[in-house]
Phi, psi and omega in degrees: 000138180247111181267128182245156169234129191207172176222147172257011183118353179240214182296151178300145178234166177240150179200176177243124179282123179260168180089179184263157173243130185285180185295343178266006179082015182260127177296147176293164186299332183270009182291134175226161176257123173268126185294155173243148177273090178092179182285118184296340177294334187245333182243359182085181182268097179239105183290141174263181180269002185266143175233150184225130174291139183301326181289346184261003181234164171246120180288137176251174171308129186293344176216141174246099186304127178285336189241297192197159167246123180258119178264151177242117182272144171055044182268004170237123186301320182293326178291317177303317182294321184294338177259009176077027182246156174279154175286127183296148177280340173217161185305137178263113187261146167211166182242143169245138179291154179293343177288351177277350187280132171226175183248188179302138176069000172286149181283142167269119183270125180279113187285148181292343180286347187240154172232015181209080179264130182247152168272154172211095179291134185212152167282132180246134180255128179256122181281137186259342180205160180298136184200157175206147178053054182273121174296146180306323181294342181249011184301322182300335182289340183249004181261126173284320181170199189224147176218180180264137179231161175224107182275076183297138189221132171275094191297323180294324179286329176298316178293318183294316186280334183077004173209180199255350194302304183292318186297330184247001189256001181299149171308136178082005184270014176220070174297138176225146177152186002274343180204175176258121175267119186271344183236098188203134172269112187267010188289335183205074180252142176280132179236124179231147173236132179244141171239116184054039177086354181262132180291126177246328176233140177209093184227184180225144181294342176294345179271000178297141177293316178240123180284175183304311181301319180294324179292317178299317179299313185292310182298317183288346174281344180262318186216150174292133176261137183249159177305129181093349173299150184236136171250119173272126195268008180103166187236144175289174177294161178109010179294157180186176187281155171230164180230159175308134183102342180286145174254126180249127177235124176251129184236129176235127179307132178087350178244289181155203187240143177237120184238134177216151179248139180277133176231151179288133176261125181283149180292000000 
């Protein structure tokens, strides 16, 4: 099931995308969104009688975290190596504010404080219910589904600060979308990132140092996870800089494509 959050020009709505999605993550021509009565995280999946053509809506971030986005650093050994870092012995956690979240086709604003902004295509895990101390074997019970993420990072500020908050916390630095896929085996998915149509990252989730169940267990042992919280699971090798005007597309097998364009942010 693909859960969407969208607008027709008024308040955000929720729905379920019907129809098939092709191998490139593009919905078939007959795909429509069947409306939901309220936010499914809080009221469950209750279909309404309304239907919406995909071309008549604007997709939003499929989830707006009420609490937090938890990032996992250096969760692909090759990515850690390309930046001159060791592979962590346990998950490396950082937080992104929920104000960093944007949706498909929203602009990523290049902040004036930085001169080296990088893309980081990632699998994102959406938490479905309040939980703490979740065993890895029970992780699926607390996950609503999965979406595509881009952990945008001001790399020069990350080096300067020696920690991640400012470098990864700017408004617009956490694109999510296009929808939440609730039924997905995440053990070996192809993840690619394109910049202006050119492949820059091409990895597989099977290369993650810590898989999704282990990450849910570890994060929930540190902090309570709330409905709508997001865990970004790390990025494969191939990260690099972007400039205003560049188009970034992150594609994950079984989910779809997330596209955003970089724009200059004025001081």
